[in-house]
C-alpha positions in Angstrom: 0.0 0.0 0.0 2.9 2.3 0.5 3.8 2.1 -3.2 0.2 2.8 -4.2 0.1 5.8 -1.7 3.4 7.1 -3.1 2.1 6.9 -6.8 -1.2 8.4 -5.9 0.3 11.3 -4.0 2.9 11.9 -6.6 0.2 12.1 -9.3 -1.9 14.5 -7.2 1.1 16.7 -6.5 2.0 16.9 -10.2 -1.6 17.7 -11.1 -1.7 20.5 -8.5 1.7 21.8 -9.7 4.0 20.8 -6.8 6.8 19.0 -8.6 9.4 18.6 -5.9 7.2 17.9 -2.9 8.3 15.2 -0.4 5.7 12.5 0.1 5.5 11.2 3.7 4.9 7.4 4.1 1.4 6.3 5.4 0.9 5.0 8.9 -0.2 1.4 9.3 -3.8 2.2 10.1 -4.3 4.4 7.1 -2.5 1.8 4.9 -4.8 -1.0 6.2 -7.9 1.2 5.6 -6.7 2.0 2.1 -6.0 -1.7 1.4 -9.5 -2.7 2.6 -11.1 0.0 0.4 -9.1 -1.1 -2.6 -10.0 -4.7 -2.0 -13.7 -3.9 -1.6 -13.7 -1.9 -4.8 -11.9 -4.6 -6.7 -14.4 -7.2 -5.6 -17.3 -5.0 -6.5 -15.9 -4.2 -10.0 -15.1 -7.8 -10.6 -18.6 -8.9 -9.7 -20.0 -6.2 -11.9 -17.8 -7.3 -14.8 -18.8 -10.9 -14.3 -22.5 -9.9 -14.3 -22.0 -7.9 -17.5 -20.3 -10.8 -19.2 -23.0 -13.2 -18.1 -25.8 -11.0 -19.3 -24.1 -10.5 -22.7 -23.6 -14.3 -23.0 -27.3 -14.9 -22.1 -28.5 -12.3 -24.6 -26.2 -13.8 -27.3 -27.5 -17.3 -26.6 -31.1 -16.1 -26.8 -30.5 -14.2 -30.0 -28.9 -17.2 -31.6 -31.8 -19.4 -30.5 -34.4 -17.0 -32.0 -32.4 -16.8 -35.2 -32.2 -20.6 -35.4 -36.0 -20.9 -34.8 -36.7 -18.4 -37.5 -34.4 -20.2 -39.9 -36.1 -23.5 -39.2 -39.5 -21.9 -39.8 -38.3 -20.4 -43.0 -36.9 -23.7 -44.2 -40.2 -25.4 -43.3 -42.2 -22.8 -45.2 -40.0 -23.1 -48.2 -40.5 -26.9 -48.2 -44.3 -26.4 -47.9 -44.2 -23.9 -50.7 -42.3 -26.4 -52.9 -44.8 -29.2 -52.1 -47.7 -27.0 -52.8 -46.2 -25.9 -56.1 -45.8 -29.5 -57.1 -49.4 -30.2 -56.0 -50.6 -27.3 -58.1 -48.6 -28.5 -61.1 -50.0 -32.0 -60.7 -53.6 -30.7 -60.5 -53.1 -28.5 -63.5 -51.8 -31.5 -65.5 -54.8 -33.5 -64.4 -57.2 -30.7 -65.4 -55.6 -30.4 -68.8 -55.8 -34.2 -69.3 -59.4 -34.3 -68.3 -60.1 -31.5 -70.8 -58.2 -33.4 -73.5 -60.2 -36.6 -72.8 -63.4 -34.6 -72.8 -62.7 -33.0 -76.1 -61.7 -36.4 -77.5 -65.1 -38.0 -76.8 -67.2 -38.4 -79.9 -70.2 -36.1 -80.1 -68.7 -33.4 -77.7 -69.0 -29.9 -78.9 -66.7 -27.0 -77.7 -69.5 -24.6 -77.0 
């Protein structure tokens, strides 16, 4: 903690314009308090970071899952469309064949 105190105080002194100021070492009680404060902040920031990463991962998973479901639905609808197109073509062919057979019967007029 003494090194942290020295770096912190040196930075503060330079910001305020005191370039050659002597920095006194911290007493043990102040060093212990500063260490506890730094440890607490580190734990809180670490927990916050882990929560952010976990939430990002959860959102990514949910987004991928929704995209996969939409892709599956789109694939299913495309297959259905293909099957219906084939059915329509088959029915169209059958209708044309029925008309051809009807026209081929003797005594049938086109009117």
